[in-house]
C-alpha positions as CSV (number, residue, x, y, z in Angstrom):
1,M,-3.1,-104.1,-9.8
2,S,-1.3,-101.2,-11.6
3,R,-3.4,-98.0,-12.0
4,D,-3.0,-95.6,-14.8
5,G,0.6,-94.3,-14.9
6,E,-0.7,-90.1,-16.5
7,A,-2.5,-89.9,-13.4
8,E,0.7,-91.2,-11.2
9,R,2.7,-88.6,-12.9
10,D,0.3,-85.9,-12.2
11,T,0.1,-86.9,-8.8
12,Q,3.6,-87.0,-8.1
13,A,4.0,-83.6,-9.8
14,T,1.3,-82.6,-8.0
15,V,2.2,-83.7,-3.8
16,A,5.5,-82.3,-5.5
17,A,4.3,-78.7,-5.9
18,I,2.5,-78.7,-2.5
19,L,5.5,-80.3,-0.6
20,A,7.8,-77.1,-1.6
21,E,5.6,-75.0,-0.9
22,V,4.7,-76.6,2.5
23,R,8.2,-76.9,2.8
24,A,9.9,-72.9,2.0
25,E,5.9,-71.4,3.5
26,G,4.9,-73.5,6.6
27,L,1.8,-73.0,7.8
28,P,0.9,-70.3,5.5
29,A,1.0,-72.8,2.5
30,V,-1.0,-75.3,4.4
31,L,-4.0,-72.9,5.0
32,R,-4.1,-71.6,1.8
33,H,-3.9,-75.5,0.1
34,S,-6.5,-76.1,2.8
35,Q,-8.5,-73.6,0.9
36,R,-7.9,-73.9,-2.7
37,L,-8.4,-78.3,-2.5
38,D,-11.1,-79.0,0.8
39,G,-12.9,-75.4,0.3
40,V,-12.3,-74.5,3.8
41,C,-11.2,-71.3,5.3
42,L,-8.8,-72.1,8.3
43,E,-7.7,-69.9,10.9
44,P,-4.4,-70.9,12.3
45,G,-5.8,-70.7,16.2
46,T,-8.8,-72.7,15.0
47,L,-6.3,-75.9,13.3
48,R,-6.1,-78.3,17.0
49,V,-9.3,-79.2,17.7
50,P,-9.6,-78.2,21.8
51,P,-10.2,-81.5,24.4
52,Q,-13.0,-80.2,25.7
53,R,-14.8,-80.3,22.4
54,C,-13.3,-83.7,21.9
55,R,-14.8,-84.8,25.6
56,E,-18.3,-82.8,25.1
57,S,-19.5,-84.7,21.8
58,L,-18.3,-88.3,23.5
59,E,-20.9,-87.1,26.3
60,R,-23.7,-86.2,23.4
61,L,-23.2,-89.3,21.5
62,R,-23.1,-91.5,25.1
63,K,-26.3,-90.2,25.5
64,E,-27.9,-89.8,21.8
65,R,-26.3,-93.2,20.9
66,P,-25.4,-95.4,23.8
67,A,-25.0,-98.5,21.5
68,L,-22.6,-96.8,18.9
69,I,-20.5,-95.1,22.0
70,S,-20.3,-99.1,23.5
71,A,-19.3,-100.4,19.9
72,L,-16.4,-98.3,19.9
73,E,-15.6,-98.9,23.3
74,D,-15.9,-102.6,22.6
75,M,-13.1,-101.9,19.0
76,S,-11.0,-99.8,21.2
77,R,-10.5,-103.3,23.6
78,G,-10.1,-105.3,21.2
79,I,-7.1,-103.1,19.3
80,R,-5.3,-102.6,22.5
81,R,-5.9,-105.8,23.6
82,F,-4.1,-107.2,20.5
83,A,-1.5,-104.2,21.1
84,E,-0.8,-105.5,24.2
85,A,0.3,-108.4,23.0
86,Q,2.5,-107.4,20.4
87,R,4.5,-105.4,22.7
88,A,5.1,-108.5,24.8
89,A,6.7,-110.0,22.6
90,L,9.4,-107.9,21.2
91,Q,12.4,-108.5,23.8
92,D,15.3,-106.9,24.6
93,V,18.0,-108.8,23.9
94,T,21.2,-109.3,26.0
95,L,24.6,-111.4,25.3
96,S,27.1,-111.9,28.2
97,L,30.8,-111.4,26.5
98,P,34.0,-113.6,28.2
99,G,35.5,-110.2,29.9
100,G,32.4,-109.8,31.5
101,G,30.6,-107.1,29.4
102,T,27.6,-107.2,27.2
103,V,26.1,-106.5,23.6
104,G,22.6,-106.1,23.5
105,E,19.5,-104.0,21.6
106,R,16.2,-103.1,23.3
107,W,12.9,-101.3,22.0
108,V,12.6,-97.8,22.5
109,P,10.1,-95.5,21.7
110,L,10.1,-92.4,19.1
111,G,9.3,-89.8,20.2
112,S,6.9,-88.1,18.3
113,V,4.6,-89.7,15.2
114,G,2.1,-88.2,12.9
115,V,-1.8,-90.2,12.5
116,Y,-3.7,-89.2,9.7
117,V,-7.1,-90.0,9.9
118,P,-9.1,-90.6,6.2
119,G,-11.9,-88.2,6.0
120,G,-12.3,-87.4,2.5
121,R,-15.9,-89.4,1.6
122,A,-16.3,-90.6,4.6
123,F,-14.8,-89.8,8.4
124,Y,-12.9,-93.5,10.0
125,P,-12.9,-92.8,13.9
126,S,-12.1,-96.9,13.5
127,T,-8.8,-95.7,11.6
128,L,-8.2,-93.0,14.5
129,A,-8.2,-96.1,17.2
130,M,-6.2,-98.0,14.7
131,T,-3.1,-95.6,14.7
132,V,-3.8,-93.6,17.8
133,I,-3.6,-97.6,20.1
134,P,-0.7,-98.7,19.1
135,A,1.4,-95.8,19.6
136,Q,0.0,-95.1,23.2
137,V,1.1,-98.7,24.0
138,A,4.1,-98.5,22.1
139,G,4.9,-95.4,25.1
140,V,5.2,-92.7,22.0
141,P,5.5,-89.8,24.5
142,R,3.5,-87.3,21.5
143,I,1.3,-87.9,19.1
144,V,-0.8,-85.2,17.0
145,A,-3.6,-86.5,14.8
146,V,-4.6,-85.0,11.1
147,T,-8.5,-85.1,9.8
148,P,-9.7,-83.5,6.7
149,P,-11.3,-79.9,7.5
150,R,-15.0,-79.9,6.7
151,P,-17.1,-76.2,6.8
152,E,-19.9,-77.7,8.7
153,G,-16.6,-79.0,11.0
154,A,-15.5,-82.0,12.9
155,D,-16.9,-85.1,12.9
156,P,-18.9,-85.6,16.1
157,L,-17.9,-89.3,15.9
158,V,-14.2,-88.4,15.3
159,L,-14.2,-86.3,18.3
160,A,-15.9,-88.8,20.3
161,T,-13.7,-91.2,19.5
162,A,-10.3,-88.8,20.4
163,A,-11.6,-88.2,23.6
164,L,-12.6,-92.1,24.4
165,L,-8.7,-92.7,23.7
166,G,-7.1,-89.7,25.6
167,L,-5.8,-88.0,22.3
168,E,-4.5,-84.5,23.3
169,V,-4.0,-83.2,20.3
170,L,-6.3,-83.5,17.0
171,V,-6.0,-81.3,14.3
172,T,-8.3,-80.3,11.2
173,L,-6.1,-80.9,8.0
174,G,-6.3,-83.3,5.2
175,G,-4.4,-84.2,2.2
176,A,-0.8,-84.0,1.0
177,Q,-0.6,-80.2,3.0
178,A,-1.3,-82.7,6.3
179,V,1.1,-84.5,5.8
180,G,3.8,-81.9,4.3
181,W,3.1,-80.0,8.0
182,L,3.4,-82.8,9.7
183,A,7.0,-83.8,8.1
184,F,8.1,-80.6,8.1
185,V,6.4,-78.2,10.3
186,E,5.4,-80.4,13.6
187,E,8.5,-82.2,12.5
188,V,7.2,-85.5,13.6
189,D,9.2,-88.3,13.9
190,L,7.2,-90.9,11.8
191,V,3.5,-90.3,10.1
192,A,1.2,-92.9,9.8
193,G,-1.9,-94.1,8.6
194,P,-3.8,-94.7,5.3
195,G,-4.8,-92.1,2.5
196,N,-5.9,-91.7,-0.8
197,R,-3.2,-91.5,-3.6
198,F,-2.0,-87.6,-2.8
199,V,-1.9,-88.6,0.9
200,A,0.4,-91.7,-0.2
201,E,2.6,-90.1,-2.2
202,A,2.9,-87.0,-0.3
203,K,4.4,-89.8,2.5
204,R,7.1,-91.5,-0.1
205,Q,7.9,-88.0,-0.8
206,I,8.7,-87.0,2.6
207,Q,10.8,-90.5,4.0
208,G,13.8,-88.7,4.5
209,A,12.5,-85.6,6.6
210,C,11.3,-88.4,8.7
211,G,10.0,-92.0,9.0
212,I,6.4,-93.1,7.5
213,D,5.0,-96.6,7.9
214,S,4.2,-97.7,4.4
215,V,2.9,-96.1,1.3
216,A,-1.2,-97.3,2.2
217,G,-3.1,-95.9,-0.8
218,P,-6.2,-97.1,-1.8
219,T,-7.9,-100.1,-0.8
220,E,-7.9,-103.6,-1.9
221,V,-9.2,-106.9,-2.2
222,L,-8.9,-110.2,-3.6
223,V,-10.8,-112.9,-2.8
224,L,-10.3,-116.3,-4.1
225,A,-13.4,-118.3,-4.0
226,D,-14.2,-122.0,-5.3
227,G,-17.5,-123.4,-6.1
228,G,-18.4,-124.2,-2.3
229,A,-18.7,-119.8,-1.6
230,D,-21.5,-118.1,-0.7
231,P,-22.2,-115.8,-3.9
232,D,-24.0,-113.4,-1.4
233,R,-20.6,-113.2,0.8
234,V,-18.6,-112.8,-2.0
235,A,-20.3,-110.2,-3.7
236,E,-20.6,-107.6,-0.1
237,D,-17.3,-108.6,0.7
238,L,-16.3,-106.9,-3.1
239,L,-18.6,-103.9,-2.9
240,A,-17.4,-103.5,1.1
241,Q,-14.3,-102.5,-0.7
242,A,-15.0,-101.0,-4.2
243,E,-17.2,-98.3,-1.6
244,H,-14.5,-96.8,-0.1
245,D,-13.0,-95.5,-3.3
246,P,-13.5,-94.8,-7.5
247,D,-9.9,-95.9,-6.8
248,A,-10.4,-98.9,-4.8
249,A,-10.2,-102.4,-5.9
250,S,-11.9,-105.7,-5.7
251,V,-10.9,-108.8,-7.7
252,L,-12.9,-112.4,-7.4
253,V,-10.9,-115.1,-9.1
254,S,-12.7,-118.8,-9.0
255,D,-12.4,-121.7,-11.0
256,D,-16.1,-121.8,-11.1
257,E,-18.0,-120.0,-13.7
258,G,-21.1,-120.4,-12.5
259,L,-20.0,-118.7,-9.3
260,L,-18.5,-116.0,-11.0
261,Q,-22.2,-115.6,-12.6
262,A,-24.1,-115.8,-9.6
263,V,-21.4,-112.7,-8.4
264,A,-21.6,-110.6,-11.2
265,R,-25.8,-110.8,-11.0
266,R,-25.2,-109.7,-7.5
267,L,-23.5,-106.9,-7.7
268,A,-25.3,-105.4,-10.5
269,A,-28.7,-105.5,-8.0
270,R,-26.3,-104.4,-5.5
271,V,-25.2,-101.6,-6.7
272,E,-28.2,-100.1,-7.9
273,D,-29.7,-100.0,-4.3
274,S,-26.9,-98.8,-2.8
275,P,-26.7,-95.5,-1.0
276,R,-23.1,-95.2,-2.5
277,R,-23.9,-96.6,-6.5
278,D,-21.4,-93.9,-7.8
279,I,-18.4,-95.2,-5.9
280,L,-19.6,-98.5,-6.2
281,R,-19.5,-98.0,-10.1
282,A,-16.6,-96.2,-10.5
283,S,-14.3,-98.7,-8.3
284,L,-16.1,-101.8,-10.1
285,S,-15.6,-100.0,-13.5
286,R,-11.9,-99.6,-13.2
287,H,-10.3,-101.8,-11.0
288,G,-13.6,-104.6,-10.2
289,R,-12.5,-108.0,-12.6
290,L,-14.3,-111.9,-12.0
291,V,-11.7,-113.6,-12.7
292,L,-11.9,-117.5,-14.0
293,A,-8.4,-119.7,-12.8
294,D,-7.6,-122.7,-11.7
295,R,-6.2,-122.7,-7.9
296,E,-2.0,-122.3,-8.9
297,T,-3.2,-119.5,-11.3
298,A,-4.7,-118.2,-8.5
299,V,-2.4,-118.5,-6.0
300,E,0.3,-117.4,-8.4
301,L,-1.7,-113.9,-8.8
302,A,-2.0,-113.0,-5.4
303,R,1.4,-113.7,-5.2
304,L,2.6,-110.9,-7.7
305,W,-0.3,-108.1,-6.7
306,A,0.7,-109.1,-3.1
307,P,-2.8,-107.7,-2.1
308,E,-3.6,-105.3,1.3
309,H,-6.6,-108.2,1.6
310,L,-7.0,-111.4,0.6
311,E,-10.1,-113.7,1.3
312,L,-9.8,-117.3,1.0
313,Q,-13.7,-118.4,0.8
314,V,-12.9,-122.3,-0.3
315,R,-13.5,-125.2,1.3
316,D,-10.0,-125.9,3.1
317,P,-8.5,-122.5,3.4
318,E,-5.8,-123.7,5.8
319,A,-4.3,-125.4,3.0
320,W,-4.4,-122.6,0.8
321,L,-2.5,-120.5,3.4
322,P,1.1,-121.8,2.6
323,G,1.7,-119.8,-0.5
324,L,0.3,-117.3,0.3
325,L,3.1,-114.7,2.1
326,T,3.0,-111.6,0.6
327,A,-0.5,-110.5,1.1
328,G,-0.8,-107.5,3.9
329,A,-3.6,-109.4,5.6
330,V,-5.5,-113.0,5.0
331,F,-9.0,-113.6,6.4
332,I,-8.9,-117.5,6.4
333,G,-12.7,-119.4,5.8
334,S,-16.2,-118.0,4.6
335,D,-16.8,-116.4,8.3
336,S,-13.5,-114.5,8.2
337,A,-15.0,-111.4,6.4
338,E,-12.8,-108.6,6.1
339,A,-15.2,-106.1,7.4
340,F,-14.4,-107.2,10.7
341,G,-10.4,-106.8,10.7
342,D,-11.6,-103.1,10.1
343,Y,-13.7,-102.9,13.0
344,G,-11.7,-104.5,15.8
345,A,-11.1,-108.3,15.5
346,G,-7.3,-107.2,16.7
347,P,-5.0,-107.1,14.3
348,N,-4.5,-103.4,12.5
349,H,-6.3,-102.6,9.5
350,V,-3.5,-100.3,8.3
351,L,-2.3,-102.2,5.7
352,P,0.8,-101.8,3.0
353,T,-1.4,-101.2,-0.8
354,N,0.1,-101.5,-3.7
355,R,2.5,-104.0,-4.3
356,S,4.4,-103.2,-1.0
357,A,3.0,-105.9,1.0
358,R,5.4,-107.8,-0.8
359,F,8.1,-105.9,1.9
360,S,5.9,-104.0,4.2
361,S,3.9,-104.9,7.5
362,P,0.5,-104.0,8.6
363,L,0.7,-101.0,10.9
364,G,1.5,-101.8,14.9
365,V,2.9,-101.3,17.8
366,A,6.8,-102.3,16.4
367,T,5.8,-99.8,14.0
368,F,5.7,-96.8,16.2
369,L,9.0,-98.4,18.1
370,K,12.9,-98.9,17.1
371,R,15.4,-101.3,18.0
372,Q,18.5,-99.5,20.0
373,S,21.7,-101.3,19.8
374,L,23.6,-101.0,23.2
375,I,27.7,-102.4,24.0
376,R,29.1,-102.2,27.3
377,L,32.8,-103.5,27.1
378,S,34.7,-104.2,29.5
379,A,38.6,-103.4,29.8
380,D,39.4,-107.4,29.4
381,D,37.2,-107.0,26.3
382,A,38.7,-104.8,24.6
383,A,41.9,-106.0,24.8
384,T,40.7,-109.3,23.0
385,L,38.6,-107.2,20.6
386,A,41.4,-104.6,20.3
387,P,44.4,-106.5,17.9
388,W,41.8,-107.9,15.2
389,V,40.1,-105.2,15.3
390,A,43.2,-102.9,14.7
391,E,43.8,-105.6,12.0
392,L,40.9,-104.9,10.0
393,A,41.4,-101.4,10.1
394,V,44.2,-101.1,9.0
395,A,43.0,-104.0,6.3
396,E,40.4,-101.2,5.0
397,G,42.5,-97.8,5.2
398,L,40.8,-96.2,8.1
399,P,44.2,-96.0,10.7
400,H,42.7,-94.0,13.4
401,H,40.2,-97.0,13.7
402,A,43.0,-99.4,14.1
403,Q,44.5,-96.9,16.9
404,S,41.4,-96.2,18.5
405,A,40.7,-100.1,19.5
406,R,44.9,-100.2,20.4
407,L,44.2,-97.7,22.9
408,R,41.8,-99.9,24.6
409,A,44.8,-102.8,24.6
410,P,46.7,-103.9,27.2
411,R,50.1,-101.1,27.1
């Protein structure tokens, strides 16, 4: 789904100005923009939330809302179990050479990462778990989490989740300035996590100063449904994405006109009854669509859009799956609500958006690892390689490469 081009240009310019100031000035620029944009006057000594405060929040909520903390624990276990399975699947490679040497590669953790946890219209302890746990399983020694400040202080549930995860560094910063701070002040190796369009654009612009997971902007869902789908389920799943953000996109494509009409009626009624009606109205009016189309057209739309979330509420979802290769995450069957993916079914809920699912993957353990090549040659291996390596080097006009190889050849 394309979004307003002028708004995107304004976002790019705004973010570029913020990042330039953060890069030049560091923390003073971060604090200035936080006060201007978030309405919170921050002091350098109060940015980092003490771990003890997080532990106190966890213990208080454990007494006051034990079912909620139990749910957090269940979510964290599901995320960690899946992350550990991902790590086990990433194997080092070693290939023996005829002369006794070896070549290969190994997976090694990044040295430090920053994770962004949104907190504009709502706070997301689930995103804290989704970003921190894979980094922990990857073995990253230094994890810095940022989440937007608010006048009344950090969200207690986010603090409790930080304690539950054993996170040591949680900082109350948000927006493009927080992304710039991670890249230019903290100098992390990678910034990961979702956010609004300003956060997504900031991540895009810091590439090169550090890595990023993907440019994850406003959330998206495409529901493909046929006449057998339950209109109540379909409508609620569309609303579940729309309630995130006025820029969220919720689209239904079906070949059944009766289903589209039934979903439209339910959306209208549910929006009026919702405590998030203002966000829903804005999101659905800007980026909500109910589309009548046959199966072939629906699959082609999914391929071209490459949506973040793709739900298959059709009679034979497995038959549709082979042609749906570009979505970030596919929810197969009417029982597989996207909400389950958001809260710890296993796979990560930080997914590529804005068509980047064509070439990007969901966040996972591999996001926080890199592959490192290993070359261990014996004298016999070097002697075997040297003649033809030197020949190629000369052909490419690199005489010192050639001589470097010849020095390893037998005299």
